[in-house]
N, C-alpha and C positions, 0 to 999 in steps of 0.2 A: 611501556610502548608509547612512542610519541604519536599522539592522535590529532595533532594540529592539522586542520583542513579536512577532518573526517566528516563526511556528509553522505547523503544518499547517492548511490551510483546510477540509479534509474530515475528518469522523470516519470511522474505518474499523475494522471488526471485526478484532481482533488488532493494532491499532495499538500502536506501541512506546513511546509517551511515558512510560508508567509504568515501563517496563523500562530507560529510558535510563541511569540511574545504574549499572546493571550492565553494559550494553553498552559504555559509555564506557571501561571498563577494558580492552577489547579493541581499541580504536582504535589503529592503529600510530602511532608518534611521527612518522614521515615516510612519505610514499607519493607515487606518481605520480598517475595518473588514478583517478577514483572511479566505481564502477558500483553502481547499485541496481536489480536486474532484477525485483524484485517491489515496485513502487513504493508502491501503496496510498496512505496519507496522507503518506508521505515523512518520517516522524518522524526517522529517523537522518540523512537528507539535511539537513533543516532544522537539526538539532542540530549537525552538523558545520559548517554554514554559520554558525550563530550563534557557534560557537567560533573562527571564523576559520581553520578547517582546510582550507577548499576554495579559498582565494584563489589565483587564477591557475591552478588545476588543471582539466584537462578533466573534465567530469562527464557521465555518460550515465545518464539516468533512463528506465526502460522498464517495460512491463507488457504482458501479453497481453489485458488487459481494455480493449477498444476504447472503451467509454464513458469510462472513467477517463482514458485518454490524450487522448481528444477534449476532455474537460473541461479538462485542463491546457492543451491547445493553445489553446482559446478564451480562457481566462483570460490567457494570454500575449499573444494577438494581437487580441482583440476585447473587451477588458475593459469598455469603456463599454456595449456592447450587452448583455453578460452582466449588468452591474449594473442597467441599466434594466429588464430582464425580471425579475430577481431581486426588485427593489423591488415590482413588481406582484404577484408571487407572495406576498411577505411580507405585503402589505396584505390580499390576499384570504384568506390563512391566518388573519390576525387576525380576520376576519369569520366565517369558516366552519369553521376548524380541521380536524378529522378528515375532514369531508365534502369539504373542498377538497383535502386530501391525496389521498384516494381518487379524486376526479375527475381531478386532474392525472396521477396514476399510470396510471389505466386508460383515460382518454379523450384524453389529450394526449401524455404521455411515451411510453407503449408504442406507440401508433399511429405517432408520428413516428419512433421507433427502428426499427419494422418497415419503414417506407418507406426509411429510411437504409440498413438492412441489405440490402434488396433492390437498392439502388443500388450495392452493393459495399463498404459499410462503410469508405469512404475517410475517414481522419482529417481531411483537409482540408475535407470537406463536413459534418462534425459541426457542426450549427448552434449559434450562441450561445444560442438558445432551449433547445436540448437541454442545453447545459452549465448554464444557469441552473436548469432543472428538476432536473437531477441534484444540484446543490448544495442546492436547496430540499428535495428528497426525502431527501437525506442528513442534513440538519440537523433534519428533523422525523420521519424514519422510525425504526424500531426499532434503536437501539443502533449506528448506523453500519454496519449490515449491507448488503452488496450481494449479492443472491441472484437467480438466474434459475431459472425452471422449465424443463422439457424443451423447451418451444417457444421458449426464449430471452426470455421476458417477465420483466420486473422485477416481483417479487411480494413485496417487503418490506412488512410491515404498518406502519401508523402507530405512532409512538412515543407516549409519555405525557409530554409536556413542557408546563409551564404557559406559559413565555415563551421559546421557543427563539430564539437569535440567528441569524437567517436571513441578514441582510445585514451584513457586516463590511467596509466600504469600505477603511479603512486597511490591514487585513491583506491583502485581495485586491490592493490597489495594490502593496504590498511584494512579494507573491508574483509578480505580473506582471512587475515590474522584474527580479527575480531570474531568472525563466525566460527573459527576453529577453537575458540576458548571452551574449556570443558563446561562452563556454566551456561553457555548459549546453545539452545536447541532450536532448530528450524525444521518445521514439519508441515505437511499438507494436512489440513483438517478444517472441518466446518467450525464456525465461530462458537457454536454451543458446545461442541466436543472439546475445543481447545481450552476453554476456561473451566471445564468441569472440576478440575482439582484446585481452583483458586480458593484460598482460605482467608480467614480473618487477618487483616493487616497487609494482604497482598495488594497489588496495584494493577488494574486492567484499563488499557486505553482502547476504545472502540472507534474506528473510523470506517463505518460501513459505506457502501455505495449510497449516495445521497438520494433521498426522495426528490423527484423533479418538481421544480416550481411551475413548469409549463411543459407542454409536449415537446417543444424544440430543445428543452434543456435536459431531456431524459437520455442518460447513458447507462442503461441497466445491463448491457450485454458484456459485463466484465467477466462473467463465466457463462457457459452455455445455458445454465438454468436461470440466469438473471437474478434480480433481487427486488421483489415486489412488495406490495402492502402487507401480505401475510408474513413475509420475512421481517419487515419492520416491527410488526406486532410481536412476533416471537422474540426478537432482539430486546424489545422493551421488557418482556417478562423475565428474560435472563438478567438484565440490569437490576430489576427489582429483587430477584432472588439473590444475586451477589451482594447488593447493598444490605439486604436483611441479614446476610451472613457476616457482615463486617468487612467486606472487601472494599477498598478504595476504587471507585469507578469514575471514568471520565469518557464522555462521548461527544463527538461533534457530528452535526447533521445539518440538513437544510431546515429552513423555517416553513416548510410546506405544512399546511393545516393538518394533514393526516399525521404528521410527526409531532407537532406541538401538542395536539390533543393527547397523544400517548404519554407525554412527559410532564404535562401541566395539570394532570388530574390527581385525584386523591390517592390512588394506589401508589404512584411514584412519590408523592409527598410524604406518605406514611412511613417510608423507609429512609427519609432524609434526602431524597433527590430533589435538586433545584435546577432551574433553567435560567440561562442568560442569553441574550441576543447580542452578538458582537459583530462589528464591521469586518468584512472580508472582501476579496476580489474574486469574481467569477471570470475564468478565462475561456471556458468552453461553451459555445452556443452557436447554433447555425446562423443566427442573425447578429450583426454587430451591435445593435441596440440592446441585445440581451446580455452583453458582457459588461463588466465594470464593477462598481461598488454595490455590494448587497449586504444583507445580514445573514449570519449563520447562527445555529443554535448550539450552545454548549450545555451539557447536562452532567452534573456531578454531585456527589455527596461530600466533596472536599470543599470547605469554605475557601474562597479565593484569597490569595495574599494581596497586599496592597501594591506590590511591585511585580 
């Protein structure tokens, strides 16, 4: 399969494409199965795939965001239906722009999602129309953000794009082919359940919702439950368990004090986990002065390569 140009098909707040040159230094030279339990845009998965590092390896891609996994599932098994609906949405967006975005979000996407959730939120019943609307809203909404209010309604405002690329048929066709490989499994699961079977020599990359550096930087409504300090603590315990088991682990997070304390203590060091602070760019903040160059935390038990 020609995978030139293969990359994430969704924008995602906190997506790791700009951090890939740093994260690549912590990819293990050899590993068994690969797990990515906070899938998002899947930037590291697609990067490993592009580098040929996942050939013939079992891959488990998972997330607790049901819409996200439903979208991946329909791109995999109902691509023609998704593309047909997406083309309609792109045409109407070209006519009405912001007004069309708000109409789709409030009068089509959220009501359809509400009915789907009332029916049990089964990934198998997430419609191709919902997947197309999610891609459309993702490509035209604010900065790749996925946010829900307390009622579980998608409430991301429209973005400011002159000519957003809503339909990318070649890319979606490549992604669909990749997701249909027998070695690749996409599932909805909590991060702790998703990595329960990881064994010595496997590789797990964690990209959780970041702990906020300030109140205005907090975007925890990625799922209706959010991702607070207790979840960050539980995630640290999982990393320690996996590292002690001989699993290669890599995590990226903010340098919020609550996070650095978790990974710079004796418990993490005892199983070989180390931390590095690396430069990155922050694109989401309610105030312009809160955006720009910052440091992010990388945690791994894989010694970094020189290049």
